[in-house]
N, C-alpha and C positions, 0 to 999 in steps of 0.2 A: 242795697238791702228794698229786699221784696216785702211787701204789706197786707194787710190779710182783711176782712171784714170783721171787728170784732162780735161774731154771733149776729144780732138784730140793731143793734146799735147803729148802725153804717160807721160808724167812728173804725177810722183807718188807724191799725198800727203794726209795726214793722215785726215782723217773722219768729226774730228774738225780739223775747222780756226782760231785763236784765233782772234780776235779785239783789238787794241792797245788802244782807241780812249782816251780809263785813262790816258793810260801811259806820264804822266807833266800835269796832273789835277788831275783828284779824284784821282787820286796815284800815288801819290809821288819816288823819285828813287829808294829807298828801296826796293818797294811796287809794284815799275815793275818789277825790275828783281825779287822778292822771285815767282811772276807773271809767268815771263817768268821760270824761273830754275823749277819750277811745270809742264809747258805746256812741256818741254824740256820731263823732266822726264816719262812724261806719252806717252811721242811717236811723238807730235803734232810738225810736221813743217811745216806748212803752216801762218803766222804772214800777217794780214792784216794793213795796214796802208793808212795813205792820210800827202799830207802838212797840210794842216791848222789843222790836228788835234793839240789842245793844241798849234798852232801857230806854226807849227813844231817843236816843243820839242818831243811829239810822236817820232816819225822818229829821231831822234838824239839819247833819248833814245837807243829805238830797237839797232842802227844802234851800239850801245856799244855793249849793248851785246848779239848780233850778232857776234861779234868781234874772230876770230879764227874755227866758225863753218858752214862762212857765201856758200861755198858753200852744205852745207845741209840742208840749208831750202829754204825754196819759202816765199819771198818777193812781197808782193805790195805798190802799192803807188797808189795817187791818185791826179789829175789834170781840176782846173775847176773852181774851190770861188777863191773869194777871200784874195792877200795874205797879202796888204797893198796896200795902197789908190791910187796908180797910179793905173791910167784910164783903163789901159791897163791890169794889173793884175789878169785878170780872163780872164773865158771864153776857149774853149778851139781854140786860134787862134793860128798861127804857133809860134806865139811873145812871146804867151804866155807859148805856153806849153816846148818852148826851155829854157824859162827861166827859166819853174821848174821845169822841169827835171835834170839841174844843179844843181837847188838848194838842191830834192828830195837824191841826187844824194853825195851831200855831208851830208850833213844828217845821212842819212843812211850809210857813208861808207863804199860806193864799188862804184864798175864800172859800174853795172847792176842792175838793180831791173828786177826782171823777168816776172809779170804781172802787167802793168799800164793802170787805167781806168780811163776811161773820167766819170770824174765826174756825171759829166748831161748836161743833149742834149743843146746847143748851138743853139738857136733858129737862129743865125746871121750868123751863122759862118762857112759857105757852107761844107755839109762835108764832099767834095772831101778834101777840106783842109786839114782838122781832121785827117781823113784819113790817106791824104801824109806824113803830116809831123810823124804820128806814123812808118808806114811805113821805113822812112828816118829813123828813131829810131832802130827801129826791123837790119836796111843793118848795122847800126853801130853798133850794139852790148852794147846799150845802157838800151834798154829794150826786152825783150823775145817775148813775147807774149802781143795784146793787146787788152782791156781788156772796157766793159761799165757798166754805177753801173745808175741806176734809168733812167733808156732809157724807153719807149716803146717801145711794141712789132712790131708794123707799123719802129720801127727808126734803133732796132736795125735789122731787114731785109733789109730795106731803104738800113744801113750800109753794110750789106752785099754783096747786086745787085751790090755796086756800085766797094767793093773791088774785085769782082768776075769778073768784067769787064776791070777791069784798070789792076787785077795780081797785086791787093794791101796785104798784109798782114792784114786777116780779127778779127774782134772780134772774138779772142775765150775763152772768159771766163763773165760772166755777173754777175751782183754781185743787182740784187734784193728785195728791204721791202718782208719775210715774215718772219710768224709767225700762231700761233696757231688762235690769230684774229686778225690779216693783210693777209686775204689769199687770193688777187688780182691779185697774180702773179697765182694762179688755173686758170685763166683763161686761160691769153692767151700768157704769156710770156714763164710759164715754160712746154707746151705745143710744143709753137716753138723754144723751149732750147732742147728739147727730140727730136725734128724734126731733127733737124740742127748740134747736138751732141754738142750742146758746153757746155762749164766746168757752171753752179754755184754755187753757195756760195750767203749764203742770210745775212740781215745786219738784224740786230734787231729783233734778234728769239728769248727774253725772254721779249722785249716788255718793253724794258728800265729796268729791273729789275719789273716790273708786276705782270708776270706769272712765278717769284720767289715764291708769295703765301707772299714777306716780308712786302706786303705794307698788306697787311687785317687785320682786327679786331684790336685788341685793342693793340698789340707790332709792330706797326709799327714802322718805325728806325726814328732819328730825321732826319738825312738826308741821301743823296740818290740823284740820278741823276733826278726819277722821281718825288721829292720833290720840286728839285731845275732847276733845265730846264721847260721852258713854252711852247716850244716843243712840248715837250713827255704828254705834260698834253693834250695840246691840240691834242694830236694822240690818246689819249686813252682814252680820256675822260669820251665815253658809259659807260652809269653802265651796259650794260650787257656784256660788256669787265671786268673790275672788277670781276663781278662775272662767268663770265668765269674760269679768272686766280685763286679765290677763292674754286672753286669746279677742276680746277686743278689742286692742289698743294695738295689738300683730296683726290685724286685722286693717287699725288704718294707715298705721305709719309704712307697712308695704301698700299701699294707692298712695301715700304723699298728705 
């Protein structure tokens, strides 16, 4: 396994970051454990999670698996989307973030998260409030580096400006959607990240399984995220995307 610096943090992470959204959902505990151990055997030290994955079960399973090797791992979590029916159980407010980090730390069985992402831009809560509570959590040692997922380039730049002016811990890592058929990040987000020396990890790198080629032709599986998720079906519904996936899988097979 090769390792890279995560932006300007000085932290070295494996080139592959393993997403754990399936833990506790499509993957039961035994399957999740097998996947985790295979990752560790391959040298992967970077695991991406979120409080909402499988209703918190993903964090619980990852926390159990990370026990005994926590200091060797780089773990992420996220906050924004609802975790319950309470009207204040969502967003990037101080109230929701403080409540959410405590829940994530408990489920992950750890006293800190390496990267804590705001999972979506909050159009209601002032950015300064969000950044101040993240800065507080950095000083408390509960998170090491703030991050942003699903933010536009201008939103990230605005946040970086607020952090610089007010001496707050800035976003160090971003997580946009990026894969062979979803390349919008190349227009502004990735050039911005390069200019600001931000760490970048992408989500949905295989397009919900579409780019593996397993849904092509007559041998498509009967189960899978792409088949059961309306969100993924809508996201990757264009015919050219399927054609691209088929050509890509053929290209990969021809090269072993």
